[in-house]
Every structure is written in structure tokens, then in C-alpha cells.
VEXBA-354030 format. One record per residue: residue in three letters; x, y, z of N, C-alpha, C, CB in turn; residue number from 1. Coordinates in Angstrom, 3 decimals. Atoms other than C-alpha are relative to their C-alpha. Glycine has a CB too. Example, Ala and Ser with C-alpha at 12.3 -4.5 7.8 and 13.67 -1.06 7.14 Angstrom:
BEGIN
residuo = ala; n_u = 0.890; n_v = -1.190; n_w = 0.000; ca_u = 12.300; ca_v = -4.500; ca_w = 7.800; c_u = 0.900; c_v = 1.200; c_w = 0.000; cb_u = -0.992; cb_v = 0.027; cb_w = 1.246; num = 1
residuo = ser; n_u = -0.820; n_v = -1.190; n_w = -0.060; ca_u = 13.670; ca_v = -1.060; ca_w = 7.140; c_u = -0.770; c_v = 1.090; c_w = 0.730; cb_u = 0.414; cb_v = 0.462; cb_w = -1.415; num = 2
***
This chain:
BEGIN
residuo = unk; n_u = 0.997; n_v = 1.027; n_w = 0.284; ca_u = 11.239; ca_v = 21.371; ca_w = 5.294; c_u = 0.650; c_v = -1.349; c_w = 0.196; cb_u = -0.578; cb_v = 0.141; cb_w = -1.440; num = 1
residuo = unk; n_u = -0.546; n_v = 1.415; n_w = -0.290; ca_u = 11.740; ca_v = 17.819; ca_w = 6.522; c_u = -0.084; c_v = -0.880; c_w = -1.284; cb_u = -0.853; cb_v = -0.722; cb_w = 1.209; num = 2
residuo = unk; n_u = -0.028; n_v = 0.943; n_w = 1.105; ca_u = 12.656; ca_v = 15.138; ca_w = 4.067; c_u = -1.081; c_v = -1.073; c_w = 0.281; cb_u = 1.446; cb_v = -0.647; cb_w = -0.166; num = 3
residuo = unk; n_u = 1.064; n_v = 0.939; n_w = -0.243; ca_u = 9.523; ca_v = 12.922; ca_w = 3.658; c_u = 0.518; c_v = -1.421; c_w = -0.019; cb_u = -1.096; cb_v = 0.173; cb_w = -1.018; num = 4
residuo = unk; n_u = -0.478; n_v = 1.361; n_w = 0.041; ca_u = 11.694; ca_v = 9.898; ca_w = 3.001; c_u = 1.076; c_v = -0.326; c_w = 1.050; cb_u = 0.531; cb_v = -0.278; cb_w = -1.353; num = 5
residuo = unk; n_u = -0.894; n_v = 0.173; n_w = -1.131; ca_u = 13.770; ca_v = 10.280; ca_w = 6.101; c_u = -0.673; c_v = -0.997; c_w = 1.087; cb_u = 0.325; cb_v = 1.450; cb_w = 0.642; num = 6
residuo = unk; n_u = 0.621; n_v = 0.922; n_w = -0.964; ca_u = 13.285; ca_v = 7.397; ca_w = 8.599; c_u = -0.732; c_v = -1.121; c_w = -0.694; cb_u = -0.960; cb_v = 0.745; cb_w = 0.911; num = 7
residuo = unk; n_u = 0.758; n_v = 1.139; n_w = 0.483; ca_u = 10.728; ca_v = 4.658; ca_w = 8.018; c_u = -0.979; c_v = 0.485; c_w = -1.125; cb_u = -0.785; cb_v = -0.687; cb_w = 1.197; num = 8
residuo = unk; n_u = 0.832; n_v = -0.361; n_w = 1.125; ca_u = 9.305; ca_v = 5.199; ca_w = 4.494; c_u = -1.399; c_v = -0.656; c_w = 0.003; cb_u = 0.713; cb_v = -0.357; cb_w = -1.253; num = 9
residuo = unk; n_u = 1.243; n_v = 0.737; n_w = -0.030; ca_u = 6.603; ca_v = 2.593; ca_w = 4.938; c_u = -0.979; c_v = 0.733; c_w = 1.018; cb_u = 0.274; cb_v = -1.535; cb_w = 0.417; num = 10
residuo = unk; n_u = 0.904; n_v = -0.660; n_w = -0.996; ca_u = 5.191; ca_v = 4.456; ca_w = 7.981; c_u = -0.433; c_v = 1.373; c_w = -0.565; cb_u = 0.734; cb_v = 0.180; cb_w = 1.428; num = 11
residuo = unk; n_u = 0.337; n_v = -1.275; n_w = 0.477; ca_u = 5.229; ca_v = 7.816; ca_w = 6.213; c_u = -0.709; c_v = 0.044; c_w = -1.364; cb_u = 1.193; cb_v = 0.771; cb_w = -0.051; num = 12
residuo = unk; n_u = 0.605; n_v = -0.032; n_w = 1.268; ca_u = 4.202; ca_v = 6.883; ca_w = 2.680; c_u = -0.387; c_v = -1.430; c_w = -0.405; cb_u = 0.930; cb_v = 0.648; cb_w = -1.013; num = 13
residuo = unk; n_u = 0.445; n_v = 1.342; n_w = 0.309; ca_u = 2.426; ca_v = 3.456; ca_w = 2.714; c_u = -0.673; c_v = -0.212; c_w = -1.364; cb_u = -0.916; cb_v = -0.415; cb_w = 1.032; num = 14
residuo = unk; n_u = 0.656; n_v = 0.143; n_w = 1.282; ca_u = 0.412; ca_v = 4.122; ca_w = -0.407; c_u = 1.040; c_v = 0.044; c_w = -1.119; cb_u = -1.059; cb_v = 1.101; cb_w = -0.193; num = 15
residuo = unk; n_u = -1.070; n_v = -0.014; n_w = 1.029; ca_u = 3.542; ca_v = 4.977; ca_w = -2.379; c_u = 0.651; c_v = -1.347; c_w = -0.071; cb_u = 1.065; cb_v = 1.083; cb_w = 0.298; num = 16
residuo = unk; n_u = -0.671; n_v = 1.344; n_w = 0.058; ca_u = 5.091; ca_v = 1.676; ca_w = -1.368; c_u = -0.997; c_v = -0.980; c_w = -0.627; cb_u = 0.461; cb_v = -0.513; cb_w = 1.470; num = 17
residuo = unk; n_u = 0.991; n_v = 0.884; n_w = 0.623; ca_u = 1.844; ca_v = -0.107; ca_w = -2.355; c_u = 0.061; c_v = 0.136; c_w = -1.475; cb_u = -1.406; cb_v = 0.298; cb_w = 0.491; num = 18
residuo = unk; n_u = -0.011; n_v = -0.210; n_w = 1.405; ca_u = 1.849; ca_v = 1.441; ca_w = -5.775; c_u = 1.265; c_v = -0.447; c_w = -0.645; cb_u = -0.232; cb_v = 1.392; cb_w = -0.291; num = 19
residuo = unk; n_u = -1.271; n_v = 0.453; n_w = 0.468; ca_u = 5.546; ca_v = 0.745; ca_w = -6.234; c_u = 0.119; c_v = -1.514; c_w = -0.073; cb_u = 1.050; cb_v = 0.540; cb_w = 0.863; num = 20
residuo = unk; n_u = -0.046; n_v = 1.411; n_w = -0.009; ca_u = 5.253; ca_v = -2.862; ca_w = -5.260; c_u = -0.907; c_v = -0.606; c_w = -1.169; cb_u = -0.447; cb_v = -0.501; cb_w = 1.399; num = 21
residuo = unk; n_u = 0.846; n_v = 0.528; n_w = 1.033; ca_u = 2.303; ca_v = -3.386; ca_w = -7.638; c_u = 0.547; c_v = 0.312; c_w = -1.421; cb_u = -1.401; cb_v = 0.560; cb_w = 0.168; num = 22
residuo = unk; n_u = -0.606; n_v = -0.371; n_w = 1.285; ca_u = 4.040; ca_v = -1.545; ca_w = -10.530; c_u = 1.170; c_v = -0.938; c_w = -0.326; cb_u = 0.484; cb_v = 1.480; cb_w = 0.030; num = 23
residuo = unk; n_u = -1.123; n_v = 0.893; n_w = 0.256; ca_u = 7.215; ca_v = -3.658; ca_w = -10.141; c_u = -0.508; c_v = -1.378; c_w = -0.226; cb_u = 1.000; cb_v = 0.014; cb_w = 1.144; num = 24
residuo = unk; n_u = 0.543; n_v = 1.316; n_w = 0.262; ca_u = 5.148; ca_v = -6.834; ca_w = -9.876; c_u = -0.609; c_v = -0.083; c_w = -1.375; cb_u = -1.021; cb_v = -0.360; cb_w = 1.034; num = 25
residuo = unk; n_u = 0.595; n_v = -0.026; n_w = 1.312; ca_u = 3.260; ca_v = -5.861; ca_w = -13.012; c_u = 1.023; c_v = -0.111; c_w = -1.087; cb_u = -0.789; cb_v = 1.234; cb_w = -0.180; num = 26
residuo = unk; n_u = -1.024; n_v = 0.088; n_w = 1.005; ca_u = 6.453; ca_v = -5.350; ca_w = -14.976; c_u = 0.673; c_v = -1.393; c_w = 0.005; cb_u = 1.034; cb_v = 1.100; cb_w = 0.222; num = 27
residuo = unk; n_u = -0.595; n_v = 1.312; n_w = -0.078; ca_u = 7.942; ca_v = -8.588; ca_w = -13.722; c_u = -0.925; c_v = -1.061; c_w = -0.656; cb_u = 0.288; cb_v = -0.356; cb_w = 1.474; num = 28
residuo = unk; n_u = 0.914; n_v = 0.956; n_w = 0.541; ca_u = 4.795; ca_v = -10.491; ca_w = -14.663; c_u = -0.226; c_v = 0.233; c_w = -1.492; cb_u = -1.302; cb_v = 0.056; cb_w = 0.749; num = 29
residuo = unk; n_u = 0.157; n_v = -0.251; n_w = 1.411; ca_u = 4.515; ca_v = -8.758; ca_w = -18.056; c_u = 1.182; c_v = -0.449; c_w = -0.864; cb_u = -0.234; cb_v = 1.436; cb_w = -0.203; num = 30
residuo = unk; n_u = -1.181; n_v = 0.277; n_w = 0.782; ca_u = 8.080; ca_v = -9.292; ca_w = -19.179; c_u = 0.895; c_v = -1.189; c_w = 0.411; cb_u = 0.795; cb_v = 1.177; cb_w = 0.008; num = 31
residuo = unk; n_u = -0.945; n_v = 1.088; n_w = -0.526; ca_u = 9.682; ca_v = -11.950; ca_w = -17.034; c_u = -0.567; c_v = -1.393; c_w = 0.234; cb_u = 0.564; cb_v = 0.438; cb_w = 1.299; num = 32
residuo = unk; n_u = 0.615; n_v = 1.232; n_w = -0.314; ca_u = 7.110; ca_v = -14.705; ca_w = -16.431; c_u = -1.027; c_v = -0.282; c_w = -1.050; cb_u = -0.600; cb_v = 0.017; cb_w = 1.382; num = 33
residuo = unk; n_u = 1.017; n_v = 0.355; n_w = 0.975; ca_u = 4.979; ca_v = -16.650; ca_w = -18.748; c_u = -1.276; c_v = -0.520; c_w = 0.700; cb_u = 0.553; cb_v = -1.062; cb_w = -0.976; num = 34
residuo = unk; n_u = 1.212; n_v = 0.327; n_w = -0.612; ca_u = 1.554; ca_v = -16.618; ca_w = -17.195; c_u = -1.178; c_v = 0.440; c_w = -0.853; cb_u = -0.057; cb_v = 0.599; cb_w = 1.344; num = 35
residuo = unk; n_u = 1.184; n_v = -0.354; n_w = 0.712; ca_u = -1.998; ca_v = -16.434; ca_w = -18.466; c_u = -0.570; c_v = 1.311; c_w = 0.597; cb_u = -1.032; cb_v = -1.155; cb_w = 0.060; num = 36
residuo = unk; n_u = 0.563; n_v = -1.252; n_w = -0.479; ca_u = -4.009; ca_v = -13.213; ca_w = -18.114; c_u = -0.801; c_v = -0.189; c_w = 1.275; cb_u = -0.870; cb_v = 0.618; cb_w = -1.065; num = 37
residuo = unk; n_u = 0.707; n_v = 0.311; n_w = -1.206; ca_u = -6.143; ca_v = -14.848; ca_w = -15.439; c_u = 0.905; c_v = -0.162; c_w = 1.163; cb_u = -0.792; cb_v = -1.204; cb_w = -0.174; num = 38
residuo = unk; n_u = -0.968; n_v = 0.172; n_w = -1.094; ca_u = -3.087; ca_v = -15.789; ca_w = -13.372; c_u = 0.550; c_v = 1.378; c_w = 0.391; cb_u = 1.170; cb_v = -0.973; cb_w = -0.422; num = 39
residuo = unk; n_u = -0.527; n_v = -1.396; n_w = -0.283; ca_u = -1.705; ca_v = -12.253; ca_w = -13.662; c_u = -0.975; c_v = 0.799; c_w = 0.771; cb_u = 0.330; cb_v = 0.758; cb_w = -1.294; num = 40
residuo = unk; n_u = 1.069; n_v = -0.695; n_w = -0.680; ca_u = -5.038; ca_v = -10.801; ca_w = -12.645; c_u = -0.231; c_v = -0.468; c_w = 1.408; cb_u = -1.239; cb_v = -0.138; cb_w = -0.759; num = 41
residuo = unk; n_u = 0.241; n_v = 0.522; n_w = -1.318; ca_u = -5.367; ca_v = -13.072; ca_w = -9.672; c_u = 1.210; c_v = 0.426; c_w = 0.915; cb_u = -0.186; cb_v = -1.583; cb_w = -0.054; num = 42
residuo = unk; n_u = -1.166; n_v = -0.422; n_w = -0.776; ca_u = -1.797; ca_v = -12.266; ca_w = -8.464; c_u = -0.143; c_v = 1.472; c_w = 0.319; cb_u = 1.327; cb_v = -0.275; cb_w = -0.768; num = 43
residuo = unk; n_u = 0.124; n_v = -1.450; n_w = -0.217; ca_u = -2.465; ca_v = -8.534; ca_w = -8.852; c_u = -1.130; c_v = 0.239; c_w = 1.025; cb_u = -0.295; cb_v = 0.763; cb_w = -1.369; num = 44
residuo = unk; n_u = 1.162; n_v = -0.161; n_w = -0.930; ca_u = -5.822; ca_v = -8.854; ca_w = -6.965; c_u = 0.398; c_v = -0.360; c_w = 1.447; cb_u = -1.207; cb_v = -0.910; cb_w = -0.460; num = 45
residuo = unk; n_u = -0.454; n_v = 0.401; n_w = -1.328; ca_u = -4.219; ca_v = -10.733; ca_w = -4.068; c_u = 0.927; c_v = 0.998; c_w = 0.577; cb_u = 0.665; cb_v = -1.332; cb_w = -0.039; num = 46
residuo = unk; n_u = -0.989; n_v = -0.981; n_w = -0.518; ca_u = -1.362; ca_v = -8.283; ca_w = -3.723; c_u = -0.732; c_v = 1.291; c_w = 0.336; cb_u = 1.155; cb_v = 0.274; cb_w = -1.050; num = 47
residuo = unk; n_u = 0.751; n_v = -1.208; n_w = -0.382; ca_u = -3.833; ca_v = -5.364; ca_w = -3.835; c_u = -0.661; c_v = -0.123; c_w = 1.294; cb_u = -1.008; cb_v = 0.334; cb_w = -1.002; num = 48
residuo = unk; n_u = 0.714; n_v = 0.183; n_w = -1.238; ca_u = -5.825; ca_v = -6.828; ca_w = -0.963; c_u = 0.981; c_v = -0.028; c_w = 1.181; cb_u = -0.831; cb_v = -1.287; cb_w = -0.051; num = 49
residuo = unk; n_u = -0.934; n_v = 0.103; n_w = -1.076; ca_u = -2.807; ca_v = -7.681; ca_w = 1.122; c_u = 0.657; c_v = 1.368; c_w = 0.328; cb_u = 1.053; cb_v = -1.032; cb_w = -0.350; num = 50
residuo = unk; n_u = -0.637; n_v = -1.323; n_w = -0.197; ca_u = -1.157; ca_v = -4.334; ca_w = 0.573; c_u = -1.006; c_v = 1.037; c_w = 0.540; cb_u = 0.609; cb_v = 0.506; cb_w = -1.341; num = 51
residuo = unk; n_u = 1.079; n_v = -0.920; n_w = -0.554; ca_u = -4.468; ca_v = -2.492; ca_w = 1.254; c_u = -0.160; c_v = -0.156; c_w = 1.511; cb_u = -1.388; cb_v = -0.292; cb_w = -0.686; num = 52
residuo = unk; n_u = 0.138; n_v = 0.354; n_w = -1.454; ca_u = -4.725; ca_v = -4.229; ca_w = 4.608; c_u = 1.198; c_v = 0.629; c_w = 0.751; cb_u = -0.038; cb_v = -1.616; cb_w = 0.224; num = 53
residuo = unk; n_u = -1.188; n_v = -0.513; n_w = -0.634; ca_u = -1.116; ca_v = -3.209; ca_w = 5.425; c_u = -0.032; c_v = 1.487; c_w = 0.020; cb_u = 1.235; cb_v = -0.487; cb_w = -0.690; num = 54
residuo = unk; n_u = 0.093; n_v = -1.490; n_w = 0.056; ca_u = -1.703; ca_v = 0.396; ca_w = 4.320; c_u = -1.001; c_v = 0.473; c_w = 1.006; cb_u = -0.401; cb_v = 0.502; cb_w = -1.420; num = 55
residuo = unk; n_u = 0.985; n_v = -0.414; n_w = -0.971; ca_u = -4.835; ca_v = 0.583; ca_w = 6.478; c_u = 0.571; c_v = -0.016; c_w = 1.335; cb_u = -1.199; cb_v = -0.847; cb_w = -0.042; num = 56
residuo = unk; n_u = -0.620; n_v = 0.019; n_w = -1.312; ca_u = -2.857; ca_v = -0.444; ca_w = 9.473; c_u = 0.888; c_v = 1.229; c_w = 0.299; cb_u = 0.814; cb_v = -1.246; cb_w = 0.130; num = 57
residuo = unk; n_u = -0.896; n_v = -1.090; n_w = -0.237; ca_u = -0.462; ca_v = 2.446; ca_w = 8.971; c_u = -0.701; c_v = 1.284; c_w = -0.076; cb_u = 1.113; cb_v = -0.018; cb_w = -0.939; num = 58
residuo = unk; n_u = 0.649; n_v = -1.227; n_w = 0.110; ca_u = -3.043; ca_v = 5.103; ca_w = 8.254; c_u = -1.208; c_v = 0.216; c_w = 0.873; cb_u = -0.353; cb_v = 0.173; cb_w = -1.315; num = 59
residuo = unk; n_u = 1.129; n_v = -0.055; n_w = -0.885; ca_u = -5.806; ca_v = 4.279; ca_w = 10.698; c_u = 0.439; c_v = 0.591; c_w = 1.362; cb_u = -0.618; cb_v = -1.410; cb_w = 0.169; num = 60
residuo = unk; n_u = -0.358; n_v = -0.586; n_w = -1.310; ca_u = -5.699; ca_v = 6.472; ca_w = 13.855; c_u = -0.108; c_v = -1.060; c_w = 1.123; cb_u = -0.930; cb_v = 1.223; cb_w = 0.321; num = 61
residuo = unk; n_u = 0.061; n_v = 0.887; n_w = -1.117; ca_u = -4.846; ca_v = 4.626; ca_w = 17.007; c_u = -0.742; c_v = 0.587; c_w = 1.264; cb_u = 1.402; cb_v = -0.382; cb_w = 0.355; num = 62
residuo = unk; n_u = 0.709; n_v = -0.654; n_w = -1.094; ca_u = -6.382; ca_v = 7.183; ca_w = 19.347; c_u = -1.437; c_v = 0.249; c_w = -0.390; cb_u = 0.682; cb_v = 1.313; cb_w = 0.387; num = 63
residuo = unk; n_u = 1.393; n_v = -0.286; n_w = 0.316; ca_u = -10.153; ca_v = 7.648; ca_w = 19.581; c_u = -0.175; c_v = 1.453; c_w = -0.507; cb_u = -0.880; cb_v = -0.243; cb_w = 1.245; num = 64
residuo = unk; n_u = 0.311; n_v = -1.399; n_w = 0.583; ca_u = -11.451; ca_v = 10.555; ca_w = 17.549; c_u = -1.287; c_v = 0.529; c_w = 0.620; cb_u = -0.168; cb_v = -0.041; cb_w = -1.620; num = 65
residuo = unk; n_u = 1.218; n_v = -0.503; n_w = -0.611; ca_u = -13.889; ca_v = 12.723; ca_w = 19.408; c_u = -0.983; c_v = 0.493; c_w = -0.975; cb_u = 0.301; cb_v = 1.060; cb_w = 0.936; num = 66
residuo = unk; n_u = 0.989; n_v = -0.583; n_w = 0.951; ca_u = -17.152; ca_v = 13.771; ca_w = 17.856; c_u = 0.218; c_v = 1.419; c_w = -0.273; cb_u = -1.374; cb_v = -0.157; cb_w = 0.499; num = 67
residuo = unk; n_u = -0.214; n_v = -1.382; n_w = 0.426; ca_u = -17.292; ca_v = 17.051; ca_w = 16.081; c_u = -0.418; c_v = 0.974; c_w = 1.160; cb_u = -0.830; cb_v = 0.299; cb_w = -1.328; num = 68
residuo = unk; n_u = 0.272; n_v = -1.057; n_w = -0.981; ca_u = -17.164; ca_v = 20.031; ca_w = 18.503; c_u = 0.444; c_v = -0.392; c_w = 1.390; cb_u = -1.475; cb_v = 0.339; cb_w = 0.018; num = 69
residuo = unk; n_u = -0.476; n_v = 0.460; n_w = -1.253; ca_u = -15.819; ca_v = 18.003; ca_w = 21.387; c_u = 1.539; c_v = -0.134; c_w = 0.052; cb_u = -0.646; cb_v = -1.299; cb_w = 0.307; num = 70
residuo = unk; n_u = -1.476; n_v = 0.193; n_w = -0.163; ca_u = -12.233; ca_v = 17.714; ca_w = 22.729; c_u = 0.194; c_v = -1.159; c_w = 0.901; cb_u = 0.725; cb_v = 1.273; cb_w = 0.579; num = 71
residuo = unk; n_u = -0.384; n_v = 1.098; n_w = -0.874; ca_u = -10.472; ca_v = 14.883; ca_w = 24.462; c_u = 0.368; c_v = 0.392; c_w = 1.377; cb_u = 1.099; cb_v = -0.715; cb_w = -0.571; num = 72
***
């Protein structure tokens, strides 16, 4: 069985990286920075959108998908 973390982790597990970035950011904001709840929520929302766009780029097929029952 191949190691799933061999090579480019971002290309193989983009959602894992997204969750990890947001979790680390949440811990930093909770314990290391004095911000209001609104500021923390805004930062988390912006990172969620940016990371979701990046994840979509990595998981969207680049080749056209044929309709059901047809082959390329």
C-alpha cells in the first residue's frame, strides 16, 4: 500500500491541510491573540473561503467528464 503522505501532501489531501490550517489558526487566535469574537469569526470565515477555493482547484477534474453511458 502506498504512503498517502508521500510526495505533495497538498495535492493528495487538500481537505486535510484545510482543516489543519483552520485548527492551528483557531488555537493561535484563542490563546495567543487578544481579539474580539467578531474579529476571530471574520478571520475564520475568510480563511475558510480562501482555503475552499484552493481545495476546489485541487479536487476538480481537469478532463471533461462524459455523460453517463458514454466513453471518451
